[in-house]
C-alpha positions in Angstrom: 92.6 117.3 121.7 91.1 117.2 118.3 92.5 119.5 115.8 91.4 121.4 113.2 94.4 119.7 111.1 92.7 116.1 112.2 90.0 117.6 110.5 90.5 118.6 107.5 92.9 115.1 107.2 90.1 113.1 107.2 87.9 115.2 105.1 90.5 115.8 102.6 90.4 119.2 102.3 92.8 122.3 103.9 92.8 123.5 107.6 91.6 126.5 106.7 88.4 125.2 104.5 87.7 123.4 107.6 88.1 126.7 110.0 85.8 128.7 107.5 83.5 125.9 107.5 82.8 125.9 111.4 82.7 129.6 111.9 79.5 129.7 109.1 81.4 131.4 106.3 79.3 131.3 103.8 81.4 133.1 101.4 83.3 130.2 101.1 82.9 128.7 98.3 82.9 124.9 98.5 80.0 122.2 97.4 77.4 122.0 99.8 78.6 117.8 100.4 81.7 119.6 101.3 80.6 121.7 104.0 78.5 118.9 105.2 81.0 116.5 105.2 83.6 118.9 107.7 80.5 119.5 109.9 79.4 115.5 110.4 83.4 114.8 110.7 84.2 117.9 113.5 81.0 116.1 115.1 81.9 113.0 115.1 85.3 113.7 116.5 83.9 116.2 119.3 86.2 119.0 118.1 85.6 121.8 120.6 86.1 125.3 119.2 89.6 127.4 119.7 89.9 129.0 123.0 90.1 132.7 122.0 92.3 134.8 124.3 90.3 137.7 125.7 92.3 140.3 124.6 91.9 139.1 120.9 88.3 138.4 120.8 85.2 140.1 119.1 83.3 139.9 122.1 81.6 137.4 124.5 78.3 135.7 124.1 76.7 134.2 127.0 75.3 130.4 126.0 72.6 129.9 128.7 70.9 126.2 128.7 67.3 125.4 130.8 68.5 122.8 132.1 69.6 121.4 135.3 73.3 121.5 136.3 72.8 117.0 136.8 73.5 115.8 133.7 71.9 113.1 132.4 71.3 110.7 129.3 67.9 112.8 128.4 69.9 115.6 128.2 72.6 114.8 125.3 70.7 116.3 122.7 71.0 119.7 124.6 74.5 118.6 124.8 75.2 118.7 120.7 73.1 121.9 120.4 75.4 123.4 122.8 78.7 122.0 120.6 77.1 123.8 117.7 77.3 126.9 119.4 80.6 126.8 120.8 82.3 125.3 117.5 80.6 128.1 115.4 81.6 130.9 117.9 84.6 129.9 118.8 85.8 129.7 115.2 84.5 133.2 114.3 86.5 134.6 117.3 83.8 135.1 120.3 84.4 133.8 123.6 81.8 132.0 125.3 80.6 132.1 128.5 78.5 129.2 129.7 75.9 128.9 132.7 72.8 127.4 133.3 69.7 129.5 133.9 69.4 128.7 137.4 72.9 130.7 138.1 71.8 134.1 140.0 73.1 137.7 139.3 73.8 137.6 135.9 75.6 140.5 134.6 74.5 141.2 131.0 76.2 144.3 130.5 79.6 142.6 129.5 78.2 140.4 126.7 77.5 141.2 123.1 74.9 138.4 122.8 73.0 135.5 124.4 71.9 131.7 122.8 69.5 130.6 125.5 69.2 126.7 124.4 66.3 125.0 126.1 62.8 125.5 127.1 61.7 129.3 129.5 58.9 130.4 131.0 57.1 133.5 130.4 59.1 134.9 133.6 62.4 133.3 132.0 61.7 134.9 128.7 61.2 138.6 129.9 64.2 138.5 132.5 66.5 137.6 129.5 64.4 139.7 127.1 65.1 143.0 129.7 69.1 142.4 129.1 68.6 144.4 126.2 71.1 142.7 124.2 71.0 140.7 121.0 70.0 137.1 122.0 68.6 133.9 120.3 66.9 131.1 121.4 67.4 127.0 120.2 64.7 124.5 120.3 62.2 126.7 121.7 59.9 128.7 119.0 60.0 132.0 121.3 59.0 134.2 118.3 55.7 134.8 119.0 57.5 136.9 121.9 59.1 138.6 119.2 62.7 137.3 120.1 64.4 134.8 117.4 64.8 131.1 117.8 65.7 128.0 115.3 63.1 125.8 115.8 63.1 121.8 114.5 60.3 121.2 112.2 58.3 118.7 114.0 55.3 118.4 112.2 57.2 116.8 109.2 59.3 114.5 111.8 56.1 112.9 113.1 54.7 113.0 109.9 58.0 110.7 108.5 57.4 108.5 111.2 53.7 107.7 111.2 53.4 107.5 107.0 56.8 105.0 107.6 55.0 102.7 110.1 51.5 102.6 108.7 53.4 101.8 105.1 54.9 99.2 107.1 51.8 97.4 107.6 51.3 98.5 111.3 47.4 98.7 112.2 47.6 101.1 115.7 50.7 102.9 116.3 51.4 103.6 120.3 52.4 106.8 121.7 55.0 107.3 124.7 55.0 111.1 125.3 55.9 113.6 127.7 55.1 117.3 128.4 57.9 119.7 128.8 57.5 122.6 131.7 57.6 125.2 128.9 54.6 123.4 127.4 52.9 123.1 130.9 52.8 126.4 131.7 51.2 127.3 128.7 48.5 124.2 129.3 49.2 123.2 125.6 50.4 119.8 124.2 54.0 119.5 122.6 54.0 119.6 119.2 55.4 116.1 118.2 51.9 114.8 120.6 49.6 117.2 118.5 51.0 115.7 115.3 50.6 112.8 116.6 47.2 113.0 117.4 46.1 114.8 113.8 47.5 112.6 111.8 46.3 109.4 114.0 42.8 111.1 113.5 43.2 111.6 110.0 43.5 107.6 109.0 41.3 106.9 111.6 43.5 104.9 114.4 43.1 107.3 117.3 42.6 106.1 120.7 43.7 107.8 123.6 44.3 103.9 125.1 47.6 104.0 123.1 49.0 106.7 124.4 51.4 106.4 127.6 53.0 109.1 129.3 56.6 109.8 131.1 59.1 112.9 131.8 61.4 112.2 129.1 64.0 109.7 131.2 64.7 106.2 130.3 62.8 105.4 133.1 59.5 106.7 132.8 59.8 104.7 129.2 60.5 101.8 130.7 57.5 102.6 132.8 54.8 103.7 130.3 56.2 100.8 128.5 55.4 98.6 131.7 52.1 100.2 131.9 51.4 99.4 128.0 52.2 95.6 128.3 50.2 95.3 131.2 47.0 97.3 130.5 46.8 95.9 126.8 47.8 92.7 126.4 47.3 91.4 123.3 45.8 94.8 122.4 49.6 96.1 122.6 50.3 98.0 119.1 52.7 96.4 117.2 54.7 99.9 116.6 55.3 103.2 119.6 56.2 106.5 118.6 58.3 107.7 121.5 58.6 111.6 121.7 62.6 111.3 123.3 65.4 108.6 122.3 66.0 108.6 126.3 62.2 107.0 127.0 63.0 104.8 123.7 65.5 103.0 125.5 63.3 103.0 128.4 60.5 101.0 126.3 63.1 98.6 124.4 64.5 97.4 127.7 60.5 96.8 129.4 60.1 95.0 125.6 63.2 92.5 126.8 62.2 92.4 130.2 58.8 90.9 129.1 59.8 89.0 126.5 58.7 90.9 123.7 61.0 91.4 120.7 61.6 94.5 118.9 61.1 95.0 115.8 59.5 91.6 115.1 56.7 92.1 117.9 57.0 96.1 118.3 58.5 98.4 116.3 60.2 101.3 118.2 61.1 104.7 117.0 62.6 107.5 119.5 63.5 111.0 118.3 66.7 113.3 119.3 69.5 110.4 117.4 71.5 110.7 120.6 75.0 108.6 119.9 74.5 105.6 122.6 71.3 105.1 120.1 73.5 103.1 117.9 75.4 100.9 120.2 72.2 99.4 121.8 70.5 96.4 121.1 68.9 96.4 118.9 70.1 99.6 117.5 67.5 102.4 118.2 65.6 104.0 115.2 65.1 107.7 115.5 64.6 111.1 113.7 67.7 112.8 113.8 66.6 117.1 114.4 70.4 118.3 113.5 71.0 119.6 116.6 74.3 120.5 115.8 73.5 122.2 112.7 71.0 124.2 115.4 73.6 125.8 117.0 75.2 126.7 114.3 72.4 128.4 112.6 71.5 129.9 115.7 75.3 131.5 116.3 74.7 132.5 112.5 71.6 134.4 112.8 73.1 136.0 116.6 76.4 137.3 114.8 74.5 139.0 112.0 72.6 140.4 114.5 75.7 141.6 116.6 77.0 143.1 113.3 73.2 144.8 112.9 72.6 142.6 109.7 69.8 141.0 111.5 67.1 143.8 111.7 64.0 141.8 112.8 62.8 138.2 115.0 63.4 135.1 112.3 62.2 131.5 113.5 65.2 129.4 111.3 63.3 125.9 110.9 65.8 122.9 110.6 64.8 119.9 108.7 64.8 116.4 110.3 66.1 112.8 108.8 64.3 109.6 109.6 66.9 106.8 110.6 65.4 103.2 110.7 68.3 101.0 112.2 66.8 98.0 114.2 64.4 98.4 116.9 
C-alpha cells in the first residue's frame, strides 16, 4: 500500500506537506509547482486516502456515482474522479461511503454531505436535492437547478483540438460522437458535439456525413469508424475527434484492421486521458480534463458548504490540456 511517506520521498517534501496538500489545505505556503507535483505523484502511485475511524471522523460524506456497478474501461474517468474525492476527504478527516445511485433506501440523515459523480436525470436531481444536506455534483452542470457543481471547460477543450488539427493541415475533421442519458433526457447535445459543430461551421468545413455515433464504449468506437471507412471511402477525413478515449481506442483498432495508419493516414484525438491510452500502439492523443483535480475541487467546495463558508451555489470550471502523442 502506498503511504504518505512514499509520496513525500518521491516528491522531496515532508509527509506533513503531502498530507496538507492532499487535504486541499490552501493555507499551506508552497509553490504551485510543488502542489501540482505532489498531486500528480499521488495519482500516479494510486494513493488511497487514509481510513478514518468513525469515532475520530469529522463527519460522513456519501459519494454517489450514477454509473452501473459493472466497471468497464469507459468508466475509468469516473475512477479518477472518485480517487480525487476519496483522497481529499479522507485526508481531511471525513469518512466516505461510496454507492451507486441504483441502490435503494438511502438514509441521508447520517451524512454531512453528498458528492454526486456523473449525469443524473431530473428525477434523480430532485431525489438527491430532497436530502436537504450540502451536495456537489461532479462532471454535470447543475447550477441551473441551484446545485453546486464542478465541470469541464468543454468549449476551450474542443477549440484546442479543432485548431490543432486545422493548423496541422487537415482539410476536414470527422467526429465520433455520443450522448449520455442525461443529455438525451433533456433532448440536447453533449457540449463537445455542439462546440465541434460551431467551429466546423465557422471554418466552413461542417458536413453531417463526417459525423458518426457511438455510446462511449470501445466497441461503438470501432463500429463508428468502420462505418466511416466503408461509407466515405476516399472521402474519409484525415483526422477524427472522438468524444471519449474509449471510443478513440475502438476507432484506432478499426483503422488498423482496415490497414489505415494513424497518424500517417488518419489522426485520432480522444477525450479523457485514461491511463491505458499511453500504453497503446500508437499512443493515444487526447484531452486531459484533470479528473483527479475535479474530485479534489468538489471536495473542497463541499467542505466549505458543510462548514457554512459556502452559502450560494457555484460552478467550478476546470481547465484542460491537449496531449499529443502518437495517434
